[in-house]
Chimera marker file (.cmm) of the C-alpha trace (Angstrom):
<marker_set name="trace">
<marker id="1" x="30.272" y="-35.509" z="159.273" r="1" g="1" b="0" radius="0.5"/>
<marker id="2" x="27.531" y="-35.615" z="156.634" r="1" g="1" b="0" radius="0.5"/>
<marker id="3" x="27.618" y="-37.147" z="153.191" r="1" g="1" b="0" radius="0.5"/>
<marker id="4" x="29.914" y="-35.617" z="150.594" r="1" g="1" b="0" radius="0.5"/>
<marker id="5" x="28.385" y="-32.875" z="148.513" r="1" g="1" b="0" radius="0.5"/>
<marker id="6" x="28.904" y="-32.360" z="144.828" r="1" g="1" b="0" radius="0.5"/>
<marker id="7" x="27.893" y="-29.754" z="142.298" r="1" g="1" b="0" radius="0.5"/>
<marker id="8" x="25.871" y="-30.533" z="139.168" r="1" g="1" b="0" radius="0.5"/>
<marker id="9" x="28.340" y="-30.675" z="136.285" r="1" g="1" b="0" radius="0.5"/>
<marker id="10" x="31.207" y="-31.830" z="138.516" r="1" g="1" b="0" radius="0.5"/>
<marker id="11" x="33.329" y="-34.679" z="137.159" r="1" g="1" b="0" radius="0.5"/>
<marker id="12" x="33.461" y="-37.755" z="139.402" r="1" g="1" b="0" radius="0.5"/>
<marker id="13" x="35.027" y="-41.206" z="139.468" r="1" g="1" b="0" radius="0.5"/>
<marker id="14" x="32.965" y="-44.297" z="140.306" r="1" g="1" b="0" radius="0.5"/>
<marker id="15" x="34.404" y="-47.704" z="141.295" r="1" g="1" b="0" radius="0.5"/>
<marker id="16" x="33.634" y="-50.286" z="138.601" r="1" g="1" b="0" radius="0.5"/>
<marker id="17" x="34.633" y="-53.942" z="138.298" r="1" g="1" b="0" radius="0.5"/>
<marker id="18" x="35.564" y="-55.002" z="134.761" r="1" g="1" b="0" radius="0.5"/>
<marker id="19" x="34.086" y="-58.404" z="133.911" r="1" g="1" b="0" radius="0.5"/>
<marker id="20" x="34.876" y="-58.472" z="130.164" r="1" g="1" b="0" radius="0.5"/>
<marker id="21" x="37.789" y="-56.318" z="129.013" r="1" g="1" b="0" radius="0.5"/>
<marker id="22" x="37.647" y="-54.416" z="125.735" r="1" g="1" b="0" radius="0.5"/>
<marker id="23" x="38.604" y="-56.682" z="122.875" r="1" g="1" b="0" radius="0.5"/>
<marker id="24" x="37.810" y="-57.620" z="119.296" r="1" g="1" b="0" radius="0.5"/>
<marker id="25" x="35.535" y="-60.495" z="120.392" r="1" g="1" b="0" radius="0.5"/>
<marker id="26" x="32.960" y="-57.998" z="121.614" r="1" g="1" b="0" radius="0.5"/>
<marker id="27" x="33.181" y="-55.343" z="118.894" r="1" g="1" b="0" radius="0.5"/>
<marker id="28" x="35.807" y="-53.393" z="120.819" r="1" g="1" b="0" radius="0.5"/>
<marker id="29" x="33.456" y="-53.129" z="123.781" r="1" g="1" b="0" radius="0.5"/>
<marker id="30" x="33.792" y="-54.384" z="127.325" r="1" g="1" b="0" radius="0.5"/>
<marker id="31" x="31.472" y="-54.884" z="130.271" r="1" g="1" b="0" radius="0.5"/>
<marker id="32" x="31.790" y="-53.661" z="133.839" r="1" g="1" b="0" radius="0.5"/>
<marker id="33" x="29.698" y="-53.845" z="136.985" r="1" g="1" b="0" radius="0.5"/>
<marker id="34" x="28.974" y="-50.907" z="139.275" r="1" g="1" b="0" radius="0.5"/>
<marker id="35" x="27.598" y="-52.122" z="142.607" r="1" g="1" b="0" radius="0.5"/>
<marker id="36" x="25.705" y="-49.811" z="144.920" r="1" g="1" b="0" radius="0.5"/>
<marker id="37" x="24.288" y="-50.679" z="148.307" r="1" g="1" b="0" radius="0.5"/>
<marker id="38" x="20.880" y="-51.442" z="146.765" r="1" g="1" b="0" radius="0.5"/>
<marker id="39" x="21.626" y="-52.786" z="143.303" r="1" g="1" b="0" radius="0.5"/>
<marker id="40" x="24.014" y="-53.628" z="140.538" r="1" g="1" b="0" radius="0.5"/>
<marker id="41" x="24.415" y="-51.896" z="137.179" r="1" g="1" b="0" radius="0.5"/>
<marker id="42" x="25.893" y="-53.759" z="134.195" r="1" g="1" b="0" radius="0.5"/>
<marker id="43" x="27.631" y="-51.222" z="132.004" r="1" g="1" b="0" radius="0.5"/>
<marker id="44" x="28.866" y="-51.759" z="128.455" r="1" g="1" b="0" radius="0.5"/>
<marker id="45" x="31.779" y="-49.490" z="127.604" r="1" g="1" b="0" radius="0.5"/>
<marker id="46" x="34.159" y="-48.766" z="124.763" r="1" g="1" b="0" radius="0.5"/>
<marker id="47" x="37.832" y="-47.871" z="124.721" r="1" g="1" b="0" radius="0.5"/>
<marker id="48" x="39.334" y="-46.469" z="127.902" r="1" g="1" b="0" radius="0.5"/>
<marker id="49" x="36.053" y="-45.275" z="129.429" r="1" g="1" b="0" radius="0.5"/>
<marker id="50" x="36.904" y="-47.397" z="132.483" r="1" g="1" b="0" radius="0.5"/>
<marker id="51" x="40.517" y="-47.402" z="133.596" r="1" g="1" b="0" radius="0.5"/>
<marker id="52" x="42.148" y="-48.672" z="136.766" r="1" g="1" b="0" radius="0.5"/>
<marker id="53" x="38.745" y="-49.806" z="138.055" r="1" g="1" b="0" radius="0.5"/>
<marker id="54" x="37.189" y="-46.352" z="137.793" r="1" g="1" b="0" radius="0.5"/>
<marker id="55" x="34.429" y="-45.110" z="135.511" r="1" g="1" b="0" radius="0.5"/>
<marker id="56" x="34.206" y="-41.422" z="134.696" r="1" g="1" b="0" radius="0.5"/>
<marker id="57" x="30.941" y="-39.598" z="135.245" r="1" g="1" b="0" radius="0.5"/>
<marker id="58" x="29.325" y="-36.206" z="135.643" r="1" g="1" b="0" radius="0.5"/>
<marker id="59" x="26.979" y="-35.225" z="138.473" r="1" g="1" b="0" radius="0.5"/>
<marker id="60" x="23.530" y="-34.355" z="137.118" r="1" g="1" b="0" radius="0.5"/>
<marker id="61" x="21.596" y="-33.618" z="140.312" r="1" g="1" b="0" radius="0.5"/>
<marker id="62" x="20.867" y="-34.882" z="143.805" r="1" g="1" b="0" radius="0.5"/>
<marker id="63" x="18.719" y="-37.998" z="143.504" r="1" g="1" b="0" radius="0.5"/>
<marker id="64" x="15.103" y="-37.809" z="144.560" r="1" g="1" b="0" radius="0.5"/>
<marker id="65" x="15.415" y="-41.335" z="145.956" r="1" g="1" b="0" radius="0.5"/>
<marker id="66" x="17.054" y="-40.239" z="149.190" r="1" g="1" b="0" radius="0.5"/>
<marker id="67" x="19.612" y="-38.053" z="150.876" r="1" g="1" b="0" radius="0.5"/>
<marker id="68" x="23.241" y="-38.664" z="150.034" r="1" g="1" b="0" radius="0.5"/>
<marker id="69" x="22.477" y="-40.123" z="146.599" r="1" g="1" b="0" radius="0.5"/>
<marker id="70" x="23.342" y="-38.554" z="143.257" r="1" g="1" b="0" radius="0.5"/>
<marker id="71" x="22.180" y="-39.071" z="139.692" r="1" g="1" b="0" radius="0.5"/>
<marker id="72" x="25.308" y="-39.461" z="137.588" r="1" g="1" b="0" radius="0.5"/>
<marker id="73" x="25.771" y="-39.600" z="133.802" r="1" g="1" b="0" radius="0.5"/>
<marker id="74" x="28.388" y="-42.314" z="133.283" r="1" g="1" b="0" radius="0.5"/>
<marker id="75" x="30.675" y="-41.730" z="130.318" r="1" g="1" b="0" radius="0.5"/>
<marker id="76" x="31.022" y="-45.132" z="128.705" r="1" g="1" b="0" radius="0.5"/>
<marker id="77" x="32.168" y="-44.253" z="125.193" r="1" g="1" b="0" radius="0.5"/>
<marker id="78" x="28.757" y="-45.260" z="123.857" r="1" g="1" b="0" radius="0.5"/>
<marker id="79" x="25.378" y="-43.589" z="124.439" r="1" g="1" b="0" radius="0.5"/>
<marker id="80" x="25.998" y="-43.045" z="128.150" r="1" g="1" b="0" radius="0.5"/>
<marker id="81" x="23.795" y="-44.084" z="131.023" r="1" g="1" b="0" radius="0.5"/>
<marker id="82" x="22.364" y="-42.374" z="134.100" r="1" g="1" b="0" radius="0.5"/>
<marker id="83" x="22.633" y="-44.212" z="137.411" r="1" g="1" b="0" radius="0.5"/>
<marker id="84" x="21.972" y="-43.328" z="141.058" r="1" g="1" b="0" radius="0.5"/>
<marker id="85" x="25.052" y="-43.608" z="143.246" r="1" g="1" b="0" radius="0.5"/>
<marker id="86" x="25.577" y="-43.022" z="146.982" r="1" g="1" b="0" radius="0.5"/>
<marker id="87" x="27.914" y="-40.140" z="147.729" r="1" g="1" b="0" radius="0.5"/>
<marker id="88" x="30.328" y="-42.349" z="149.682" r="1" g="1" b="0" radius="0.5"/>
<marker id="89" x="31.126" y="-44.234" z="146.437" r="1" g="1" b="0" radius="0.5"/>
<marker id="90" x="31.979" y="-41.104" z="144.484" r="1" g="1" b="0" radius="0.5"/>
<marker id="91" x="35.313" y="-39.355" z="144.342" r="1" g="1" b="0" radius="0.5"/>
<marker id="92" x="35.764" y="-35.997" z="142.719" r="1" g="1" b="0" radius="0.5"/>
<marker id="93" x="37.841" y="-36.286" z="139.566" r="1" g="1" b="0" radius="0.5"/>
<marker id="94" x="39.175" y="-32.854" z="140.513" r="1" g="1" b="0" radius="0.5"/>
<marker id="95" x="40.628" y="-34.031" z="143.851" r="1" g="1" b="0" radius="0.5"/>
<marker id="96" x="44.208" y="-34.520" z="142.537" r="1" g="1" b="0" radius="0.5"/>
<marker id="97" x="44.078" y="-30.964" z="141.164" r="1" g="1" b="0" radius="0.5"/>
<marker id="98" x="42.704" y="-29.611" z="144.450" r="1" g="1" b="0" radius="0.5"/>
<marker id="99" x="45.427" y="-31.427" z="146.418" r="1" g="1" b="0" radius="0.5"/>
<marker id="100" x="48.177" y="-30.053" z="144.192" r="1" g="1" b="0" radius="0.5"/>
<marker id="101" x="47.017" y="-26.444" z="144.590" r="1" g="1" b="0" radius="0.5"/>
<link id1="1" id2="2" r="1" g="1" b="0" radius="0.2"/>
<link id1="2" id2="3" r="1" g="1" b="0" radius="0.2"/>
<link id1="3" id2="4" r="1" g="1" b="0" radius="0.2"/>
<link id1="4" id2="5" r="1" g="1" b="0" radius="0.2"/>
<link id1="5" id2="6" r="1" g="1" b="0" radius="0.2"/>
<link id1="6" id2="7" r="1" g="1" b="0" radius="0.2"/>
<link id1="7" id2="8" r="1" g="1" b="0" radius="0.2"/>
<link id1="8" id2="9" r="1" g="1" b="0" radius="0.2"/>
<link id1="9" id2="10" r="1" g="1" b="0" radius="0.2"/>
<link id1="10" id2="11" r="1" g="1" b="0" radius="0.2"/>
<link id1="11" id2="12" r="1" g="1" b="0" radius="0.2"/>
<link id1="12" id2="13" r="1" g="1" b="0" radius="0.2"/>
<link id1="13" id2="14" r="1" g="1" b="0" radius="0.2"/>
<link id1="14" id2="15" r="1" g="1" b="0" radius="0.2"/>
<link id1="15" id2="16" r="1" g="1" b="0" radius="0.2"/>
<link id1="16" id2="17" r="1" g="1" b="0" radius="0.2"/>
<link id1="17" id2="18" r="1" g="1" b="0" radius="0.2"/>
<link id1="18" id2="19" r="1" g="1" b="0" radius="0.2"/>
<link id1="19" id2="20" r="1" g="1" b="0" radius="0.2"/>
<link id1="20" id2="21" r="1" g="1" b="0" radius="0.2"/>
<link id1="21" id2="22" r="1" g="1" b="0" radius="0.2"/>
<link id1="22" id2="23" r="1" g="1" b="0" radius="0.2"/>
<link id1="23" id2="24" r="1" g="1" b="0" radius="0.2"/>
<link id1="24" id2="25" r="1" g="1" b="0" radius="0.2"/>
<link id1="25" id2="26" r="1" g="1" b="0" radius="0.2"/>
<link id1="26" id2="27" r="1" g="1" b="0" radius="0.2"/>
<link id1="27" id2="28" r="1" g="1" b="0" radius="0.2"/>
<link id1="28" id2="29" r="1" g="1" b="0" radius="0.2"/>
<link id1="29" id2="30" r="1" g="1" b="0" radius="0.2"/>
<link id1="30" id2="31" r="1" g="1" b="0" radius="0.2"/>
<link id1="31" id2="32" r="1" g="1" b="0" radius="0.2"/>
<link id1="32" id2="33" r="1" g="1" b="0" radius="0.2"/>
<link id1="33" id2="34" r="1" g="1" b="0" radius="0.2"/>
<link id1="34" id2="35" r="1" g="1" b="0" radius="0.2"/>
<link id1="35" id2="36" r="1" g="1" b="0" radius="0.2"/>
<link id1="36" id2="37" r="1" g="1" b="0" radius="0.2"/>
<link id1="37" id2="38" r="1" g="1" b="0" radius="0.2"/>
<link id1="38" id2="39" r="1" g="1" b="0" radius="0.2"/>
<link id1="39" id2="40" r="1" g="1" b="0" radius="0.2"/>
<link id1="40" id2="41" r="1" g="1" b="0" radius="0.2"/>
<link id1="41" id2="42" r="1" g="1" b="0" radius="0.2"/>
<link id1="42" id2="43" r="1" g="1" b="0" radius="0.2"/>
<link id1="43" id2="44" r="1" g="1" b="0" radius="0.2"/>
<link id1="44" id2="45" r="1" g="1" b="0" radius="0.2"/>
<link id1="45" id2="46" r="1" g="1" b="0" radius="0.2"/>
<link id1="46" id2="47" r="1" g="1" b="0" radius="0.2"/>
<link id1="47" id2="48" r="1" g="1" b="0" radius="0.2"/>
<link id1="48" id2="49" r="1" g="1" b="0" radius="0.2"/>
<link id1="49" id2="50" r="1" g="1" b="0" radius="0.2"/>
<link id1="50" id2="51" r="1" g="1" b="0" radius="0.2"/>
<link id1="51" id2="52" r="1" g="1" b="0" radius="0.2"/>
<link id1="52" id2="53" r="1" g="1" b="0" radius="0.2"/>
<link id1="53" id2="54" r="1" g="1" b="0" radius="0.2"/>
<link id1="54" id2="55" r="1" g="1" b="0" radius="0.2"/>
<link id1="55" id2="56" r="1" g="1" b="0" radius="0.2"/>
<link id1="56" id2="57" r="1" g="1" b="0" radius="0.2"/>
<link id1="57" id2="58" r="1" g="1" b="0" radius="0.2"/>
<link id1="58" id2="59" r="1" g="1" b="0" radius="0.2"/>
<link id1="59" id2="60" r="1" g="1" b="0" radius="0.2"/>
<link id1="60" id2="61" r="1" g="1" b="0" radius="0.2"/>
<link id1="61" id2="62" r="1" g="1" b="0" radius="0.2"/>
<link id1="62" id2="63" r="1" g="1" b="0" radius="0.2"/>
<link id1="63" id2="64" r="1" g="1" b="0" radius="0.2"/>
<link id1="64" id2="65" r="1" g="1" b="0" radius="0.2"/>
<link id1="65" id2="66" r="1" g="1" b="0" radius="0.2"/>
<link id1="66" id2="67" r="1" g="1" b="0" radius="0.2"/>
<link id1="67" id2="68" r="1" g="1" b="0" radius="0.2"/>
<link id1="68" id2="69" r="1" g="1" b="0" radius="0.2"/>
<link id1="69" id2="70" r="1" g="1" b="0" radius="0.2"/>
<link id1="70" id2="71" r="1" g="1" b="0" radius="0.2"/>
<link id1="71" id2="72" r="1" g="1" b="0" radius="0.2"/>
<link id1="72" id2="73" r="1" g="1" b="0" radius="0.2"/>
<link id1="73" id2="74" r="1" g="1" b="0" radius="0.2"/>
<link id1="74" id2="75" r="1" g="1" b="0" radius="0.2"/>
<link id1="75" id2="76" r="1" g="1" b="0" radius="0.2"/>
<link id1="76" id2="77" r="1" g="1" b="0" radius="0.2"/>
<link id1="77" id2="78" r="1" g="1" b="0" radius="0.2"/>
<link id1="78" id2="79" r="1" g="1" b="0" radius="0.2"/>
<link id1="79" id2="80" r="1" g="1" b="0" radius="0.2"/>
<link id1="80" id2="81" r="1" g="1" b="0" radius="0.2"/>
<link id1="81" id2="82" r="1" g="1" b="0" radius="0.2"/>
<link id1="82" id2="83" r="1" g="1" b="0" radius="0.2"/>
<link id1="83" id2="84" r="1" g="1" b="0" radius="0.2"/>
<link id1="84" id2="85" r="1" g="1" b="0" radius="0.2"/>
<link id1="85" id2="86" r="1" g="1" b="0" radius="0.2"/>
<link id1="86" id2="87" r="1" g="1" b="0" radius="0.2"/>
<link id1="87" id2="88" r="1" g="1" b="0" radius="0.2"/>
<link id1="88" id2="89" r="1" g="1" b="0" radius="0.2"/>
<link id1="89" id2="90" r="1" g="1" b="0" radius="0.2"/>
<link id1="90" id2="91" r="1" g="1" b="0" radius="0.2"/>
<link id1="91" id2="92" r="1" g="1" b="0" radius="0.2"/>
<link id1="92" id2="93" r="1" g="1" b="0" radius="0.2"/>
<link id1="93" id2="94" r="1" g="1" b="0" radius="0.2"/>
<link id1="94" id2="95" r="1" g="1" b="0" radius="0.2"/>
<link id1="95" id2="96" r="1" g="1" b="0" radius="0.2"/>
<link id1="96" id2="97" r="1" g="1" b="0" radius="0.2"/>
<link id1="97" id2="98" r="1" g="1" b="0" radius="0.2"/>
<link id1="98" id2="99" r="1" g="1" b="0" radius="0.2"/>
<link id1="99" id2="100" r="1" g="1" b="0" radius="0.2"/>
<link id1="100" id2="101" r="1" g="1" b="0" radius="0.2"/>
</marker_set>
């Protein structure tokens, strides 16, 4: 079985570890870490952009850095950030809807 495939524009969920929860000490912002097999992204976020250990994102395109990797716009409640994520870390945000159909 090959790596999961996604469609540009598809909503996805990305595992993220919260290291500083949202609170007034940080201007209503928090900080989370997204770890890939080759690196670590520190991500500032606002509000409920990361809930239950999952960040929301949108697939932009397959990454040019290798097969099975995707460039993803992470929705963080601020300016947003683009990261490269392996397909095995991503889950379609539409999966619960697909399962219910």
